[in-house]
C-alpha positions in Angstrom: 0.0 -0.1 0.0 1.5 3.3 -1.1 -0.2 5.7 1.5 0.6 9.3 1.6 -0.3 11.6 4.5 -0.1 15.4 3.7 -1.8 18.6 5.0 -5.3 19.0 3.5 -5.8 21.8 1.0 -9.1 23.8 0.2 -9.8 21.5 -2.8 -10.3 18.6 -0.2 -13.3 20.3 1.6 -16.0 18.2 -0.1 -14.4 15.1 1.1 -13.5 16.4 4.5 -17.2 17.6 4.8 -18.5 14.2 3.6 -16.3 12.2 5.9 -17.3 14.5 8.8 -20.9 14.0 8.2 -20.4 10.2 8.0 -18.3 10.1 11.1 -21.2 11.9 13.1 -23.7 9.5 11.9 -21.6 6.6 12.7 -20.2 7.6 16.1 -23.0 9.7 17.6 -26.0 8.9 15.4 -26.1 12.6 14.7 -27.1 14.3 11.4 -25.1 17.3 10.9 -26.5 20.4 9.0 -24.5 20.2 5.6 -24.3 24.0 5.1 -23.0 24.7 8.6 -20.6 21.7 8.4 -19.4 22.6 5.0 -18.8 26.3 6.3 -16.9 25.0 9.4 -14.5 22.9 7.2 -13.9 25.8 4.9 -13.3 28.2 7.9 -10.7 26.0 9.4 -8.9 25.3 6.1 -8.7 29.3 5.8 -7.4 30.0 9.1 -4.6 27.9 10.5 -5.1 29.5 14.0 -8.2 27.2 14.1 -6.6 24.1 13.5 -5.4 21.9 10.6 -6.6 18.8 8.9 -4.2 16.0 7.6 -5.3 13.5 5.0 -4.4 10.1 4.0 -4.3 9.4 0.2 -4.0 6.1 -1.6 -3.7 6.4 -5.4 -4.5 10.1 -5.1 -7.9 9.5 -3.4 -8.4 10.5 0.1 -9.1 7.5 2.4 -8.7 9.1 5.8 -8.5 12.4 7.8 -7.5 13.7 11.0 -7.9 17.4 12.6 -5.8 18.9 15.1 -6.6 22.0 17.2 -4.5 23.7 19.7 -4.8 24.4 23.4 -2.3 26.6 25.3 -1.3 24.8 28.7 -0.1 27.3 31.2 1.0 24.2 33.4 3.5 23.0 30.7 4.2 26.5 29.0 3.4 25.0 25.7 1.0 23.9 22.9 -1.1 20.8 23.2 -2.3 19.3 20.0 -5.8 17.9 20.2 -6.6 15.1 17.6 -10.4 15.3 16.6 -12.5 14.6 13.5 -10.7 11.3 12.8 -12.3 9.3 10.0 -11.2 6.4 7.8 -13.2 5.2 5.0 -14.8 1.9 5.9 -13.0 0.0 3.0 -9.6 1.0 4.3 -10.1 0.4 8.1 -7.7 -1.8 10.0 -4.8 -1.2 7.4 -2.8 1.2 9.2 -4.3 4.5 8.0 -5.0 5.9 11.3 -1.6 4.7 12.5 -0.1 6.6 9.5 -1.9 9.9 10.1 -1.1 9.7 13.9 2.8 9.2 13.2 2.7 12.1 10.7 0.9 14.3 13.3 3.4 13.2 16.1 6.2 14.1 14.0 4.8 17.5 13.0 3.9 18.1 16.8 7.6 17.5 17.9 8.9 19.8 15.1 6.5 22.4 16.2 7.7 21.8 20.1 4.3 20.9 21.2 4.3 19.7 24.7 1.5 16.9 24.4 -0.9 15.3 21.9 -4.5 14.4 23.2 -7.1 12.4 21.4 -10.8 12.8 22.3 -12.8 9.5 21.9 -16.4 9.4 22.4 -17.1 7.0 25.3 -19.5 4.8 23.2 -17.2 4.7 20.2 -16.0 1.1 21.0 -14.1 0.5 17.7 -11.8 3.7 18.2 -11.3 2.9 21.7 -9.9 -0.5 20.6 -7.9 1.1 17.8 -6.4 3.8 20.1 -5.9 2.6 23.5 -5.8 5.4 26.1 -2.0 6.2 26.8 -0.4 9.3 28.0 2.7 10.6 26.3 4.3 13.9 26.0 6.0 14.9 22.6 8.1 17.8 23.6 9.1 17.9 27.1 10.3 15.3 29.5 7.6 14.1 32.0 4.8 15.6 30.1 
């Protein structure tokens, strides 16, 4: 599998919007307003201060996504990267797509001197809890 991970671009917005809508239904049985969701995706893509999407591509087709947002930690005097909006197309699950996205983000966080990466997982999302077991790890400072 020739999987590539890269930062999302504005042209990826329709796929990111569709993946977010699918994720909301799948994980929380929630139908999101398409116009609001699309506007939210576009707003984040246009303003890096809001966060950043990364996408996993296979043969030039997006098969997974991951979004990070930032939180300042006064306790650690540094930036915490929160992982959100993770989605892997059902045809590509259990093939290392999330792992590739996570490793890419972990590397980027280290380069940006982030002090920690955190992942929010909805308590009822059993499949993700099995994929991403809870663990604590800092990325930039000892003992984080």
